[in-house]
C-alpha positions as CSV (number, residue, x, y, z in Angstrom):
1,X,-5.0,15.3,-30.0
2,X,-2.6,12.7,-28.8
3,X,-0.6,12.7,-25.6
4,X,2.8,11.1,-25.1
5,X,3.0,8.0,-22.9
6,X,4.1,8.8,-19.4
7,X,7.1,6.9,-18.2
8,X,8.7,6.8,-14.8
9,X,12.5,6.9,-14.9
10,X,12.7,6.3,-11.2
11,X,10.7,3.2,-10.2
12,X,12.8,1.8,-7.4
13,X,11.6,0.8,-3.9
14,X,12.8,4.1,-2.4
15,X,10.1,5.9,-4.5
16,X,7.3,3.8,-3.0
17,X,5.2,6.0,-0.6
18,X,2.6,4.9,1.9
19,X,0.9,7.8,3.8
20,X,-0.4,9.2,6.1
21,X,0.9,7.1,9.0
22,X,-0.8,7.2,11.4
23,X,-4.1,7.4,9.7
24,X,-7.7,7.8,10.7
25,X,-9.4,6.5,7.5
26,X,-7.7,6.6,4.1
27,X,-4.2,5.2,3.5
28,X,-2.6,6.1,0.2
29,X,-0.1,4.1,-1.8
30,X,1.9,5.9,-4.5
31,X,4.2,4.1,-6.8
32,X,4.8,3.8,-10.5
33,X,3.7,0.1,-10.8
34,X,0.6,-1.9,-9.9
35,X,0.9,-3.6,-6.6
36,X,-0.8,-6.2,-4.4
37,X,-1.4,-5.1,-0.8
38,X,-1.7,-7.5,2.1
39,X,-2.9,-6.1,5.4
40,X,-2.4,-8.2,8.5
41,X,-3.0,-7.7,12.3
42,X,0.3,-7.7,14.2
43,X,-0.5,-11.2,15.3
44,X,-0.2,-12.3,11.7
45,X,-3.9,-12.8,10.8
46,X,-4.6,-11.7,7.2
47,X,-7.3,-9.1,7.0
48,X,-7.3,-7.9,3.4
49,X,-5.7,-8.6,0.1
50,X,-6.2,-5.8,-2.5
51,X,-4.9,-5.6,-6.0
52,X,-4.0,-2.5,-8.1
53,X,-5.2,-0.1,-5.4
54,X,-3.9,3.4,-4.7
55,X,-5.9,3.9,-1.5
56,X,-7.1,1.7,1.3
57,X,-10.2,2.6,3.4
58,X,-9.4,1.8,7.0
59,X,-12.3,3.7,8.6
60,X,-14.2,0.5,9.4
61,X,-11.2,-1.1,11.2
62,X,-10.5,-0.9,14.9
63,X,-7.8,1.4,16.1
64,X,-4.4,-0.4,16.5
65,X,-1.3,-1.4,14.7
66,X,-1.3,-3.3,11.4
67,X,1.4,-4.8,9.1
68,X,1.0,-3.6,5.5
69,X,3.0,-5.6,2.9
70,X,3.4,-4.5,-0.7
71,X,4.0,-7.1,-3.4
72,X,4.6,-6.7,-7.2
73,X,2.3,-8.5,-9.7
74,X,4.6,-11.6,-9.5
75,X,4.0,-11.8,-5.7
76,X,7.5,-10.7,-4.8
77,X,7.6,-8.7,-1.6
78,X,8.7,-5.1,-2.2
79,X,8.2,-3.5,1.2
80,X,6.5,-4.0,4.6
81,X,5.5,-1.2,7.0
82,X,3.7,-0.9,10.3
83,X,0.6,1.2,10.0
84,X,-1.1,2.8,13.0
85,X,-4.9,3.3,12.8
86,X,-6.2,6.0,15.1
């Protein structure tokens, strides 16, 4: 049995979702393309760089505010968002 390829007709920045915020442990990224995620402290220090992820485990990180930046595979910034870890 074969299945048709799934295509996304709406793959704009507005469809990119990052949730839940605030989070206690797992943070989910939902979008139709692969992304590069850069997580920084609010003072600018880079903490993590992750490729092609759909979730980020923040359970080992201290409570606080972080800057999450999403990039496409060509390293173009798509979106940035402040994330609160409780």
